N, C-alpha and C positions, 0 to 999 in steps of 0.2 A: 289308561293303565293296562287294559287288555292288549292293546297294540304293542306296548313296550314289552309285555310278557312274551308275545308271539315273536317279536324281534329278537329277544334274548334266546328264545328256544331255537330260532332259525340260526342264530349266530353259533350257538353251542353245537348244533348239528353240523354246520359247515366246518367248525373247528375239528370235530370228530372225524368228518370225512377227509379233511386234510391230513390228520394224523394217520388214518387208515391207509391213505394213499402212500405216505412215506413208508409205512410198515410193509406194505405189499411190494413196493419197489425194492426195498432193502432185502426182502426175502428172495425176490427173483435174482438179485445181484449175487447172493450167496449160493442159492440152490442150482441155478443154471439148468433147468429141466431140458430133457432131450428134444421136446417139441419146439422149445425156444431156440435151441441151437440149429435145428433144421429150418426154422423160419429165417435165419440169417445165413443159410448156406449159399454157396456161390451160385448154384442153379436158381434158387429162389430170387436172389438179388438180380441176376441177369434177366429173369422173366419179368420182374417188376420194372427194371430199367427199360426193357423193350416196350412195355405198356406205357410208361411215363413219357418216353421220347418217341412215340409213334410218329414217324415222318408222314404218314398218310393223313394225319389230322391237322387241320389248320390251327394257327395260333389263336384265332378267335374262339374256336371250339375248346381248346385247352383252357383259355382264360375263362370261358363260360363254365367249364367243369369246376374250376377252382372257385368261382363265384357261387355256384349252386351249392357246393360243398360247405363253404363258409356260411351261406345263408341258412341252410338247414341245420348246420352245427350249432348256430346260436338260437334257433327257434326252440321254444320250450316244449319239445316233444321227447323228453328224455326216455331212453330205452328203445326208441323207435327211429332215432336219427340215422343209423346205418342202414336200416331197412328202407327208409324213405329215400336216402340218396342213391342206393342201388336201384330202386324202382325208377327214380327220375333219370338216372344214367342210362338205363335200358330204354326208357321211353323216348328220350331225346338223343340217344346214341352218343353219349358223352364219354369222355375218358374215365373209365371206372376207377382206375388207380388214383387219379388226381382227385376225383370226387370224394372217395373214401378218406384219403389223407387229409384233405382240407376240412372234412366234416368233423375231424377230431379236434377242432379248435376248442371244444367245450370239455376238455379233459379236466379231471377233478381239481388240480391246483388253480386253474383259471376260472372255475365255476363261480366262486365268490365275486370276482371282478365282473364277470358277465352279468350276474344277477344284479349287482349294484348298479352297473351302467344301464341295464334295462330299466331298473326302477327309476333311476334319475332321468333317463330319457322320457319315460312315461310321465314324469312330473310336468314336463313342458307341454304335453298333449292333454292332460286332464288336470283340472284345478286341484292344487295341492291343499289338502285340509288334514292337519295332523290328527284330528279326532274322527277322521272318516272311518266308515265301516270297512270291515275286512274285504267285502266284495268290491268296494271302490278301489282299495289298494291293490287287490288282485288284478282288477281291470287295468289299473295304471301300469302294473308290471307287464301284463300281456301286451298292451299297446306299445309300451316301451321296448319290449324284446323284439316285436315284429319290426318296429322302426329301426332298431339297432341292427337287426339281421339284414334288412334291405340296404342300409348305409354301408355296413361292413362288406356285404356281397358286391356292391357297386365299386367300392374302393379296391377290393380284391381283384375284380375284373380289370380295372384300369391299371393297377400295378402289375399284375401278371402279364397282361398284354404288352405293356411297355417293356418289361424285362425280356419277354420272349422276342419281341421285334428288335430290341437292342442287341440281344445275343446273336440273332441271325445276321444282323448288319455287321457286327464285330467279326463273326466267322467268315462272312463274304469278303470283308476287307482284308482279313488275314490271308485268305486263300488267294486273293488277287495279287498279293505280294510274294507268292510262291510258298506260303506256309511257314516262312521263317524270317526273322529279322536280319538285316545286313549287319555284319560285325564291323565295328570301327577298327580300322587298322592303325596300329601305333606308327607315328611318323619317324 
């Protein structure tokens, strides 16, 4: 009974969080504050693009940046995720822009899904007992979130590395043909 009450309270809080997110996004869409406009200025976007597509960094380092961002983004250290990824990016000399962007995987509309997946993943690691104490269920969630973060980080690394390598191969192939396709002449 106590667990059901806690579950309903958590669901109500998540529902409120979702409604608040929609309200804030709607307010930003109408208000368009000056700092938000400067955030998307041409200079800012060029600087961000330069950091994202830094040619001095290898594809592996960029993929590792994305993986670390995803891993920390799913970890249950809410409120400290951005600080943690910036510290890790500086420590391991990763692409800071990629790490920060990928750490935002846990933005409010996705939080219920991440929490649910973490809890379900933890069920496979810890014996599932519906009448278990809150501490056991919390432990189940924590183990599940860490496992989910590791799996998501690994998948992100593999996908990002594959996409970056394919993109470079495509670009090399295009450049080897002179940068343009031959036009078919009508007979």
